[in-house]
mmJSON file of the N, C-alpha and C atoms, coordinates in Angstrom:
{"data_MODEL":{"atom_site":{
"group_PDB":["ATOM","ATOM","ATOM","ATOM","ATOM","ATOM","ATOM","ATOM","ATOM","ATOM","ATOM","ATOM","ATOM","ATOM","ATOM","ATOM","ATOM","ATOM","ATOM","ATOM","ATOM","ATOM","ATOM","ATOM","ATOM","ATOM","ATOM","ATOM","ATOM","ATOM","ATOM","ATOM","ATOM","ATOM","ATOM","ATOM","ATOM","ATOM","ATOM","ATOM","ATOM","ATOM","ATOM","ATOM","ATOM","ATOM","ATOM","ATOM","ATOM","ATOM","ATOM","ATOM","ATOM","ATOM","ATOM","ATOM","ATOM","ATOM","ATOM","ATOM","ATOM","ATOM","ATOM","ATOM","ATOM","ATOM","ATOM","ATOM","ATOM","ATOM","ATOM","ATOM","ATOM","ATOM","ATOM","ATOM","ATOM","ATOM","ATOM","ATOM","ATOM","ATOM","ATOM","ATOM","ATOM","ATOM","ATOM","ATOM","ATOM","ATOM","ATOM","ATOM","ATOM","ATOM","ATOM","ATOM","ATOM","ATOM","ATOM","ATOM","ATOM","ATOM","ATOM","ATOM","ATOM","ATOM","ATOM","ATOM","ATOM","ATOM","ATOM","ATOM","ATOM","ATOM","ATOM","ATOM","ATOM","ATOM","ATOM","ATOM","ATOM","ATOM","ATOM","ATOM","ATOM","ATOM","ATOM","ATOM","ATOM","ATOM","ATOM","ATOM","ATOM","ATOM","ATOM","ATOM","ATOM","ATOM","ATOM","ATOM","ATOM","ATOM","ATOM","ATOM","ATOM","ATOM","ATOM","ATOM","ATOM","ATOM","ATOM","ATOM","ATOM","ATOM","ATOM","ATOM","ATOM","ATOM","ATOM","ATOM","ATOM","ATOM","ATOM","ATOM","ATOM","ATOM","ATOM","ATOM","ATOM","ATOM","ATOM","ATOM","ATOM","ATOM","ATOM","ATOM","ATOM","ATOM","ATOM","ATOM","ATOM","ATOM","ATOM","ATOM","ATOM","ATOM","ATOM","ATOM","ATOM","ATOM","ATOM","ATOM","ATOM","ATOM","ATOM","ATOM","ATOM","ATOM","ATOM","ATOM","ATOM","ATOM","ATOM","ATOM"],
"id":[1,2,3,4,5,6,7,8,9,10,11,12,13,14,15,16,17,18,19,20,21,22,23,24,25,26,27,28,29,30,31,32,33,34,35,36,37,38,39,40,41,42,43,44,45,46,47,48,49,50,51,52,53,54,55,56,57,58,59,60,61,62,63,64,65,66,67,68,69,70,71,72,73,74,75,76,77,78,79,80,81,82,83,84,85,86,87,88,89,90,91,92,93,94,95,96,97,98,99,100,101,102,103,104,105,106,107,108,109,110,111,112,113,114,115,116,117,118,119,120,121,122,123,124,125,126,127,128,129,130,131,132,133,134,135,136,137,138,139,140,141,142,143,144,145,146,147,148,149,150,151,152,153,154,155,156,157,158,159,160,161,162,163,164,165,166,167,168,169,170,171,172,173,174,175,176,177,178,179,180,181,182,183,184,185,186,187,188,189,190,191,192,193,194,195,196,197,198,199,200,201,202,203,204],
"type_symbol":["N","C","C","N","C","C","N","C","C","N","C","C","N","C","C","N","C","C","N","C","C","N","C","C","N","C","C","N","C","C","N","C","C","N","C","C","N","C","C","N","C","C","N","C","C","N","C","C","N","C","C","N","C","C","N","C","C","N","C","C","N","C","C","N","C","C","N","C","C","N","C","C","N","C","C","N","C","C","N","C","C","N","C","C","N","C","C","N","C","C","N","C","C","N","C","C","N","C","C","N","C","C","N","C","C","N","C","C","N","C","C","N","C","C","N","C","C","N","C","C","N","C","C","N","C","C","N","C","C","N","C","C","N","C","C","N","C","C","N","C","C","N","C","C","N","C","C","N","C","C","N","C","C","N","C","C","N","C","C","N","C","C","N","C","C","N","C","C","N","C","C","N","C","C","N","C","C","N","C","C","N","C","C","N","C","C","N","C","C","N","C","C","N","C","C","N","C","C","N","C","C","N","C","C"],
"label_atom_id":["N","CA","C","N","CA","C","N","CA","C","N","CA","C","N","CA","C","N","CA","C","N","CA","C","N","CA","C","N","CA","C","N","CA","C","N","CA","C","N","CA","C","N","CA","C","N","CA","C","N","CA","C","N","CA","C","N","CA","C","N","CA","C","N","CA","C","N","CA","C","N","CA","C","N","CA","C","N","CA","C","N","CA","C","N","CA","C","N","CA","C","N","CA","C","N","CA","C","N","CA","C","N","CA","C","N","CA","C","N","CA","C","N","CA","C","N","CA","C","N","CA","C","N","CA","C","N","CA","C","N","CA","C","N","CA","C","N","CA","C","N","CA","C","N","CA","C","N","CA","C","N","CA","C","N","CA","C","N","CA","C","N","CA","C","N","CA","C","N","CA","C","N","CA","C","N","CA","C","N","CA","C","N","CA","C","N","CA","C","N","CA","C","N","CA","C","N","CA","C","N","CA","C","N","CA","C","N","CA","C","N","CA","C","N","CA","C","N","CA","C","N","CA","C","N","CA","C","N","CA","C","N","CA","C","N","CA","C"],
"label_alt_id":[null,null,null,null,null,null,null,null,null,null,null,null,null,null,null,null,null,null,null,null,null,null,null,null,null,null,null,null,null,null,null,null,null,null,null,null,null,null,null,null,null,null,null,null,null,null,null,null,null,null,null,null,null,null,null,null,null,null,null,null,null,null,null,null,null,null,null,null,null,null,null,null,null,null,null,null,null,null,null,null,null,null,null,null,null,null,null,null,null,null,null,null,null,null,null,null,null,null,null,null,null,null,null,null,null,null,null,null,null,null,null,null,null,null,null,null,null,null,null,null,null,null,null,null,null,null,null,null,null,null,null,null,null,null,null,null,null,null,null,null,null,null,null,null,null,null,null,null,null,null,null,null,null,null,null,null,null,null,null,null,null,null,null,null,null,null,null,null,null,null,null,null,null,null,null,null,null,null,null,null,null,null,null,null,null,null,null,null,null,null,null,null,null,null,null,null,null,null,null,null,null,null,null,null],
"label_comp_id":["UNK","UNK","UNK","UNK","UNK","UNK","UNK","UNK","UNK","UNK","UNK","UNK","UNK","UNK","UNK","UNK","UNK","UNK","UNK","UNK","UNK","UNK","UNK","UNK","UNK","UNK","UNK","UNK","UNK","UNK","UNK","UNK","UNK","UNK","UNK","UNK","UNK","UNK","UNK","UNK","UNK","UNK","UNK","UNK","UNK","UNK","UNK","UNK","UNK","UNK","UNK","UNK","UNK","UNK","UNK","UNK","UNK","UNK","UNK","UNK","UNK","UNK","UNK","UNK","UNK","UNK","UNK","UNK","UNK","UNK","UNK","UNK","UNK","UNK","UNK","UNK","UNK","UNK","UNK","UNK","UNK","UNK","UNK","UNK","UNK","UNK","UNK","UNK","UNK","UNK","UNK","UNK","UNK","UNK","UNK","UNK","UNK","UNK","UNK","UNK","UNK","UNK","UNK","UNK","UNK","UNK","UNK","UNK","UNK","UNK","UNK","UNK","UNK","UNK","UNK","UNK","UNK","UNK","UNK","UNK","UNK","UNK","UNK","UNK","UNK","UNK","UNK","UNK","UNK","UNK","UNK","UNK","UNK","UNK","UNK","UNK","UNK","UNK","UNK","UNK","UNK","UNK","UNK","UNK","UNK","UNK","UNK","UNK","UNK","UNK","UNK","UNK","UNK","UNK","UNK","UNK","UNK","UNK","UNK","UNK","UNK","UNK","UNK","UNK","UNK","UNK","UNK","UNK","UNK","UNK","UNK","UNK","UNK","UNK","UNK","UNK","UNK","UNK","UNK","UNK","UNK","UNK","UNK","UNK","UNK","UNK","UNK","UNK","UNK","UNK","UNK","UNK","UNK","UNK","UNK","UNK","UNK","UNK","UNK","UNK","UNK","UNK","UNK","UNK"],
"label_asym_id":["A","A","A","A","A","A","A","A","A","A","A","A","A","A","A","A","A","A","A","A","A","A","A","A","A","A","A","A","A","A","A","A","A","A","A","A","A","A","A","A","A","A","A","A","A","A","A","A","A","A","A","A","A","A","A","A","A","A","A","A","A","A","A","A","A","A","A","A","A","A","A","A","A","A","A","A","A","A","A","A","A","A","A","A","A","A","A","A","A","A","A","A","A","A","A","A","A","A","A","A","A","A","A","A","A","A","A","A","A","A","A","A","A","A","A","A","A","A","A","A","A","A","A","A","A","A","A","A","A","A","A","A","A","A","A","A","A","A","A","A","A","A","A","A","A","A","A","A","A","A","A","A","A","A","A","A","A","A","A","A","A","A","A","A","A","A","A","A","A","A","A","A","A","A","A","A","A","A","A","A","A","A","A","A","A","A","A","A","A","A","A","A","A","A","A","A","A","A","A","A","A","A","A","A"],
"label_entity_id":["1","1","1","1","1","1","1","1","1","1","1","1","1","1","1","1","1","1","1","1","1","1","1","1","1","1","1","1","1","1","1","1","1","1","1","1","1","1","1","1","1","1","1","1","1","1","1","1","1","1","1","1","1","1","1","1","1","1","1","1","1","1","1","1","1","1","1","1","1","1","1","1","1","1","1","1","1","1","1","1","1","1","1","1","1","1","1","1","1","1","1","1","1","1","1","1","1","1","1","1","1","1","1","1","1","1","1","1","1","1","1","1","1","1","1","1","1","1","1","1","1","1","1","1","1","1","1","1","1","1","1","1","1","1","1","1","1","1","1","1","1","1","1","1","1","1","1","1","1","1","1","1","1","1","1","1","1","1","1","1","1","1","1","1","1","1","1","1","1","1","1","1","1","1","1","1","1","1","1","1","1","1","1","1","1","1","1","1","1","1","1","1","1","1","1","1","1","1","1","1","1","1","1","1"],
"label_seq_id":[1,1,1,2,2,2,3,3,3,4,4,4,5,5,5,6,6,6,7,7,7,8,8,8,9,9,9,10,10,10,11,11,11,12,12,12,13,13,13,14,14,14,15,15,15,16,16,16,17,17,17,18,18,18,19,19,19,20,20,20,21,21,21,22,22,22,23,23,23,24,24,24,25,25,25,26,26,26,27,27,27,28,28,28,29,29,29,30,30,30,31,31,31,32,32,32,33,33,33,34,34,34,35,35,35,36,36,36,37,37,37,38,38,38,39,39,39,40,40,40,41,41,41,42,42,42,43,43,43,44,44,44,45,45,45,46,46,46,47,47,47,48,48,48,49,49,49,50,50,50,51,51,51,52,52,52,53,53,53,54,54,54,55,55,55,56,56,56,57,57,57,58,58,58,59,59,59,60,60,60,61,61,61,62,62,62,63,63,63,64,64,64,65,65,65,66,66,66,67,67,67,68,68,68],
"pdbx_PDB_ins_code":[null,null,null,null,null,null,null,null,null,null,null,null,null,null,null,null,null,null,null,null,null,null,null,null,null,null,null,null,null,null,null,null,null,null,null,null,null,null,null,null,null,null,null,null,null,null,null,null,null,null,null,null,null,null,null,null,null,null,null,null,null,null,null,null,null,null,null,null,null,null,null,null,null,null,null,null,null,null,null,null,null,null,null,null,null,null,null,null,null,null,null,null,null,null,null,null,null,null,null,null,null,null,null,null,null,null,null,null,null,null,null,null,null,null,null,null,null,null,null,null,null,null,null,null,null,null,null,null,null,null,null,null,null,null,null,null,null,null,null,null,null,null,null,null,null,null,null,null,null,null,null,null,null,null,null,null,null,null,null,null,null,null,null,null,null,null,null,null,null,null,null,null,null,null,null,null,null,null,null,null,null,null,null,null,null,null,null,null,null,null,null,null,null,null,null,null,null,null,null,null,null,null,null,null],
"Cartn_x":[-45.454,-45.747,-44.89,-43.788,-43.004,-42.715,-42.169,-42.641,-40.952,-40.514,-38.736,-38.999,-38.148,-37.729,-36.234,-35.192,-34.057,-33.405,-32.508,-32.258,-31.693,-31.424,-31.406,-30.443,-30.109,-28.105,-28.92,-28.941,-29.545,-30.333,-31.193,-32.623,-32.248,-31.609,-30.404,-30.041,-29.18,-28.328,-28.758,-30.757,-31.131,-31.768,-32.325,-33.118,-31.817,-31.383,-29.822,-29.734,-29.772,-28.954,-30.487,-31.393,-33.341,-33.388,-32.375,-33.017,-31.962,-30.665,-29.495,-29.877,-30.751,-30.038,-31.939,-33.193,-34.613,-35.157,-34.068,-34.594,-35.828,-36.852,-36.942,-36.575,-36.894,-35.715,-36.342,-38.329,-38.299,-37.185,-36.997,-36.313,-34.965,-34.242,-33.108,-32.885,-33.998,-34.478,-34.194,-35.433,-35.595,-33.933,-33.343,-31.973,-31.044,-31.157,-30.254,-30.654,-32.241,-32.412,-31.838,-32.088,-31.901,-30.478,-30.083,-28.349,-28.147,-28.522,-27.939,-28.372,-30.097,-30.914,-30.327,-29.717,-28.657,-27.863,-27.3,-26.087,-25.976,-27.395,-27.579,-28.188,-28.612,-30.109,-28.368,-27.504,-25.897,-25.647,-25.593,-24.843,-25.816,-27.29,-28.18,-27.803,-28.384,-28.393,-26.863,-25.247,-24.002,-24.421,-25.258,-24.796,-25.395,-26.346,-27.285,-26.759,-25.458,-25.717,-24.582,-23.623,-23.043,-23.277,-24.634,-24.249,-24.934,-25.994,-25.639,-25.345,-24.013,-22.294,-22.004,-21.888,-21.491,-22.674,-23.531,-24.042,-24.549,-23.694,-23.681,-25.448,-26.276,-27.537,-26.95,-25.409,-25.303,-23.872,-23.009,-22.31,-21.413,-19.992,-19.417,-18.546,-18.546,-18.276,-16.718,-15.493,-14.309,-13.877,-13.012,-13.998,-14.06,-13.082,-13.442,-14.839,-15.402,-16.488,-17.515,-17.889,-18.107,-18.319,-16.376,-16.915,-17.003,-17.443,-17.838,-19.113],
"Cartn_y":[244.038,244.956,246.022,246.573,247.135,248.31,249.522,250.289,250.77,251.233,252.748,252.611,254.498,255.334,255.264,255.234,254.791,256.012,256.101,258.006,257.619,258.026,257.937,256.858,257.53,256.757,255.179,255.095,253.437,252.974,253.558,253.113,253.025,253.61,253.813,251.963,251.767,250.878,249.678,249.826,247.802,247.735,249.096,248.35,249.038,248.973,248.456,247.32,246.774,245.115,244.332,245.171,244.053,244.157,245.248,244.91,244.111,243.783,243.611,241.552,241.507,239.942,239.316,240.76,239.272,239.124,240.115,239.821,241.455,240.874,242.198,243.017,244.15,245.473,244.451,243.786,243.757,242.451,241.3,240.655,240.721,241.588,241.874,243.049,243.598,244.009,243.04,242.775,240.738,240.343,239.998,239.313,240.184,242.157,242.269,242.224,242.43,242.849,240.545,240.419,239.128,238.566,238.405,238.753,239.579,240.207,241.671,241.896,241.25,241.05,240.214,239.307,238.832,238.986,239.44,240.409,241.227,242.793,243.475,242.621,242.053,241.562,241.269,240.475,240.298,241.534,242.421,243.316,244.393,244.137,244.934,244.33,243.344,242.446,242.334,242.343,242.897,243.918,245.116,246.749,245.911,245.486,245.223,244.805,243.607,242.774,243.651,244.574,245.55,246.739,246.74,248.179,246.898,246.133,245.056,245.227,244.71,244.403,245.376,247.1,248.401,248.462,248.42,249.549,248.088,247.087,246.098,245.516,244.861,244.37,243.073,242.742,241.713,241.485,239.94,239.363,238.842,239.392,238.244,237.109,236.059,234.69,235.127,234.135,234.065,232.443,231.469,231.032,229.669,229.409,228.683,228.312,229.154,229.51,228.342,229.197,227.905,227.257,225.95,225.246,224.231,225.174,223.985,224.238],
"Cartn_z":[-15.754,-17.051,-16.552,-17.386,-16.926,-17.658,-18.364,-18.612,-18.021,-19.135,-18.525,-19.634,-18.995,-20.469,-20.798,-21.245,-21.204,-22.025,-21.781,-22.652,-23.66,-24.991,-27.346,-27.103,-27.195,-26.832,-27.47,-25.906,-25.207,-26.223,-26.213,-26.551,-28.55,-28.93,-30.395,-30.37,-29.243,-29.304,-29.413,-28.542,-27.969,-30.052,-30.249,-31.105,-32.278,-32.883,-33.408,-33.344,-32.131,-31.766,-32.652,-31.938,-32.53,-33.252,-34.091,-35.591,-36.868,-35.72,-36.399,-36.051,-35.084,-34.262,-34.941,-35.76,-35.627,-33.613,-33.214,-31.95,-31.215,-30.183,-29.894,-28.919,-28.568,-27.447,-26.352,-26.454,-25.233,-24.779,-25.729,-25.265,-24.312,-24.865,-24.943,-22.994,-23.647,-21.986,-21.024,-21.007,-20.269,-19.836,-20.851,-20.624,-20.1,-20.164,-19.252,-18.4,-17.474,-16.304,-15.651,-16.001,-15.366,-15.41,-16.238,-16.144,-14.884,-14.178,-13.586,-12.114,-12.149,-10.644,-10.313,-9.956,-8.761,-8.17,-8.886,-9.133,-7.854,-8.734,-6.785,-6.01,-6.306,-5.05,-4.053,-4.641,-3.808,-3.386,-4.095,-3.005,-2.845,-2.368,-1.744,-0.055,-0.574,1.11,2.06,0.814,1.419,2.559,1.56,2.612,3.19,3.494,4.225,6.0,5.199,6.198,6.944,6.795,6.346,7.693,6.927,7.975,9.294,9.254,10.569,11.17,10.386,11.96,12.085,11.76,11.499,12.838,12.605,14.025,15.787,15.293,16.009,16.478,15.566,15.624,14.551,14.879,13.919,14.15,14.737,14.919,13.845,14.039,12.937,14.547,12.956,14.311,13.42,13.775,13.838,13.322,12.354,11.705,12.736,13.809,15.002,14.644,15.374,16.166,14.571,13.431,12.687,12.352,13.033,12.346,12.77,14.626,16.064,16.003],
"occupancy":[1.0,1.0,1.0,1.0,1.0,1.0,1.0,1.0,1.0,1.0,1.0,1.0,1.0,1.0,1.0,1.0,1.0,1.0,1.0,1.0,1.0,1.0,1.0,1.0,1.0,1.0,1.0,1.0,1.0,1.0,1.0,1.0,1.0,1.0,1.0,1.0,1.0,1.0,1.0,1.0,1.0,1.0,1.0,1.0,1.0,1.0,1.0,1.0,1.0,1.0,1.0,1.0,1.0,1.0,1.0,1.0,1.0,1.0,1.0,1.0,1.0,1.0,1.0,1.0,1.0,1.0,1.0,1.0,1.0,1.0,1.0,1.0,1.0,1.0,1.0,1.0,1.0,1.0,1.0,1.0,1.0,1.0,1.0,1.0,1.0,1.0,1.0,1.0,1.0,1.0,1.0,1.0,1.0,1.0,1.0,1.0,1.0,1.0,1.0,1.0,1.0,1.0,1.0,1.0,1.0,1.0,1.0,1.0,1.0,1.0,1.0,1.0,1.0,1.0,1.0,1.0,1.0,1.0,1.0,1.0,1.0,1.0,1.0,1.0,1.0,1.0,1.0,1.0,1.0,1.0,1.0,1.0,1.0,1.0,1.0,1.0,1.0,1.0,1.0,1.0,1.0,1.0,1.0,1.0,1.0,1.0,1.0,1.0,1.0,1.0,1.0,1.0,1.0,1.0,1.0,1.0,1.0,1.0,1.0,1.0,1.0,1.0,1.0,1.0,1.0,1.0,1.0,1.0,1.0,1.0,1.0,1.0,1.0,1.0,1.0,1.0,1.0,1.0,1.0,1.0,1.0,1.0,1.0,1.0,1.0,1.0,1.0,1.0,1.0,1.0,1.0,1.0,1.0,1.0,1.0,1.0,1.0,1.0,1.0,1.0,1.0,1.0,1.0,1.0],
"B_iso_or_equiv":[0.0,0.0,0.0,0.0,0.0,0.0,0.0,0.0,0.0,0.0,0.0,0.0,0.0,0.0,0.0,0.0,0.0,0.0,0.0,0.0,0.0,0.0,0.0,0.0,0.0,0.0,0.0,0.0,0.0,0.0,0.0,0.0,0.0,0.0,0.0,0.0,0.0,0.0,0.0,0.0,0.0,0.0,0.0,0.0,0.0,0.0,0.0,0.0,0.0,0.0,0.0,0.0,0.0,0.0,0.0,0.0,0.0,0.0,0.0,0.0,0.0,0.0,0.0,0.0,0.0,0.0,0.0,0.0,0.0,0.0,0.0,0.0,0.0,0.0,0.0,0.0,0.0,0.0,0.0,0.0,0.0,0.0,0.0,0.0,0.0,0.0,0.0,0.0,0.0,0.0,0.0,0.0,0.0,0.0,0.0,0.0,0.0,0.0,0.0,0.0,0.0,0.0,0.0,0.0,0.0,0.0,0.0,0.0,0.0,0.0,0.0,0.0,0.0,0.0,0.0,0.0,0.0,0.0,0.0,0.0,0.0,0.0,0.0,0.0,0.0,0.0,0.0,0.0,0.0,0.0,0.0,0.0,0.0,0.0,0.0,0.0,0.0,0.0,0.0,0.0,0.0,0.0,0.0,0.0,0.0,0.0,0.0,0.0,0.0,0.0,0.0,0.0,0.0,0.0,0.0,0.0,0.0,0.0,0.0,0.0,0.0,0.0,0.0,0.0,0.0,0.0,0.0,0.0,0.0,0.0,0.0,0.0,0.0,0.0,0.0,0.0,0.0,0.0,0.0,0.0,0.0,0.0,0.0,0.0,0.0,0.0,0.0,0.0,0.0,0.0,0.0,0.0,0.0,0.0,0.0,0.0,0.0,0.0,0.0,0.0,0.0,0.0,0.0,0.0],
"pdbx_formal_charge":[null,null,null,null,null,null,null,null,null,null,null,null,null,null,null,null,null,null,null,null,null,null,null,null,null,null,null,null,null,null,null,null,null,null,null,null,null,null,null,null,null,null,null,null,null,null,null,null,null,null,null,null,null,null,null,null,null,null,null,null,null,null,null,null,null,null,null,null,null,null,null,null,null,null,null,null,null,null,null,null,null,null,null,null,null,null,null,null,null,null,null,null,null,null,null,null,null,null,null,null,null,null,null,null,null,null,null,null,null,null,null,null,null,null,null,null,null,null,null,null,null,null,null,null,null,null,null,null,null,null,null,null,null,null,null,null,null,null,null,null,null,null,null,null,null,null,null,null,null,null,null,null,null,null,null,null,null,null,null,null,null,null,null,null,null,null,null,null,null,null,null,null,null,null,null,null,null,null,null,null,null,null,null,null,null,null,null,null,null,null,null,null,null,null,null,null,null,null,null,null,null,null,null,null],
"auth_seq_id":[1,1,1,2,2,2,3,3,3,4,4,4,5,5,5,6,6,6,7,7,7,8,8,8,9,9,9,10,10,10,11,11,11,12,12,12,13,13,13,14,14,14,15,15,15,16,16,16,17,17,17,18,18,18,19,19,19,20,20,20,21,21,21,22,22,22,23,23,23,24,24,24,25,25,25,26,26,26,27,27,27,28,28,28,29,29,29,30,30,30,31,31,31,32,32,32,33,33,33,34,34,34,35,35,35,36,36,36,37,37,37,38,38,38,39,39,39,40,40,40,41,41,41,42,42,42,43,43,43,44,44,44,45,45,45,46,46,46,47,47,47,48,48,48,49,49,49,50,50,50,51,51,51,52,52,52,53,53,53,54,54,54,55,55,55,56,56,56,57,57,57,58,58,58,59,59,59,60,60,60,61,61,61,62,62,62,63,63,63,64,64,64,65,65,65,66,66,66,67,67,67,68,68,68],
"auth_comp_id":["UNK","UNK","UNK","UNK","UNK","UNK","UNK","UNK","UNK","UNK","UNK","UNK","UNK","UNK","UNK","UNK","UNK","UNK","UNK","UNK","UNK","UNK","UNK","UNK","UNK","UNK","UNK","UNK","UNK","UNK","UNK","UNK","UNK","UNK","UNK","UNK","UNK","UNK","UNK","UNK","UNK","UNK","UNK","UNK","UNK","UNK","UNK","UNK","UNK","UNK","UNK","UNK","UNK","UNK","UNK","UNK","UNK","UNK","UNK","UNK","UNK","UNK","UNK","UNK","UNK","UNK","UNK","UNK","UNK","UNK","UNK","UNK","UNK","UNK","UNK","UNK","UNK","UNK","UNK","UNK","UNK","UNK","UNK","UNK","UNK","UNK","UNK","UNK","UNK","UNK","UNK","UNK","UNK","UNK","UNK","UNK","UNK","UNK","UNK","UNK","UNK","UNK","UNK","UNK","UNK","UNK","UNK","UNK","UNK","UNK","UNK","UNK","UNK","UNK","UNK","UNK","UNK","UNK","UNK","UNK","UNK","UNK","UNK","UNK","UNK","UNK","UNK","UNK","UNK","UNK","UNK","UNK","UNK","UNK","UNK","UNK","UNK","UNK","UNK","UNK","UNK","UNK","UNK","UNK","UNK","UNK","UNK","UNK","UNK","UNK","UNK","UNK","UNK","UNK","UNK","UNK","UNK","UNK","UNK","UNK","UNK","UNK","UNK","UNK","UNK","UNK","UNK","UNK","UNK","UNK","UNK","UNK","UNK","UNK","UNK","UNK","UNK","UNK","UNK","UNK","UNK","UNK","UNK","UNK","UNK","UNK","UNK","UNK","UNK","UNK","UNK","UNK","UNK","UNK","UNK","UNK","UNK","UNK","UNK","UNK","UNK","UNK","UNK","UNK"],
"auth_asym_id":["A","A","A","A","A","A","A","A","A","A","A","A","A","A","A","A","A","A","A","A","A","A","A","A","A","A","A","A","A","A","A","A","A","A","A","A","A","A","A","A","A","A","A","A","A","A","A","A","A","A","A","A","A","A","A","A","A","A","A","A","A","A","A","A","A","A","A","A","A","A","A","A","A","A","A","A","A","A","A","A","A","A","A","A","A","A","A","A","A","A","A","A","A","A","A","A","A","A","A","A","A","A","A","A","A","A","A","A","A","A","A","A","A","A","A","A","A","A","A","A","A","A","A","A","A","A","A","A","A","A","A","A","A","A","A","A","A","A","A","A","A","A","A","A","A","A","A","A","A","A","A","A","A","A","A","A","A","A","A","A","A","A","A","A","A","A","A","A","A","A","A","A","A","A","A","A","A","A","A","A","A","A","A","A","A","A","A","A","A","A","A","A","A","A","A","A","A","A","A","A","A","A","A","A"],
"auth_atom_id":["N","CA","C","N","CA","C","N","CA","C","N","CA","C","N","CA","C","N","CA","C","N","CA","C","N","CA","C","N","CA","C","N","CA","C","N","CA","C","N","CA","C","N","CA","C","N","CA","C","N","CA","C","N","CA","C","N","CA","C","N","CA","C","N","CA","C","N","CA","C","N","CA","C","N","CA","C","N","CA","C","N","CA","C","N","CA","C","N","CA","C","N","CA","C","N","CA","C","N","CA","C","N","CA","C","N","CA","C","N","CA","C","N","CA","C","N","CA","C","N","CA","C","N","CA","C","N","CA","C","N","CA","C","N","CA","C","N","CA","C","N","CA","C","N","CA","C","N","CA","C","N","CA","C","N","CA","C","N","CA","C","N","CA","C","N","CA","C","N","CA","C","N","CA","C","N","CA","C","N","CA","C","N","CA","C","N","CA","C","N","CA","C","N","CA","C","N","CA","C","N","CA","C","N","CA","C","N","CA","C","N","CA","C","N","CA","C","N","CA","C","N","CA","C","N","CA","C","N","CA","C","N","CA","C","N","CA","C"],
"pdbx_PDB_model_num":[1,1,1,1,1,1,1,1,1,1,1,1,1,1,1,1,1,1,1,1,1,1,1,1,1,1,1,1,1,1,1,1,1,1,1,1,1,1,1,1,1,1,1,1,1,1,1,1,1,1,1,1,1,1,1,1,1,1,1,1,1,1,1,1,1,1,1,1,1,1,1,1,1,1,1,1,1,1,1,1,1,1,1,1,1,1,1,1,1,1,1,1,1,1,1,1,1,1,1,1,1,1,1,1,1,1,1,1,1,1,1,1,1,1,1,1,1,1,1,1,1,1,1,1,1,1,1,1,1,1,1,1,1,1,1,1,1,1,1,1,1,1,1,1,1,1,1,1,1,1,1,1,1,1,1,1,1,1,1,1,1,1,1,1,1,1,1,1,1,1,1,1,1,1,1,1,1,1,1,1,1,1,1,1,1,1,1,1,1,1,1,1,1,1,1,1,1,1,1,1,1,1,1,1]
}}}
């Protein structure tokens, strides 16, 4: 279960979309989260990897080393 507060403008847009399409606001909120969650996870993991590289805790390999 998740409860979120949305800015009034977003709430109104979500309500309008739901009423125009016959779906629930929950349906569209869930769809939006599912659509963007993977991108957000990828961005977070990329930031973490870059931090490890910059701090010297991780090493970059040359493409030749990877193929070997």
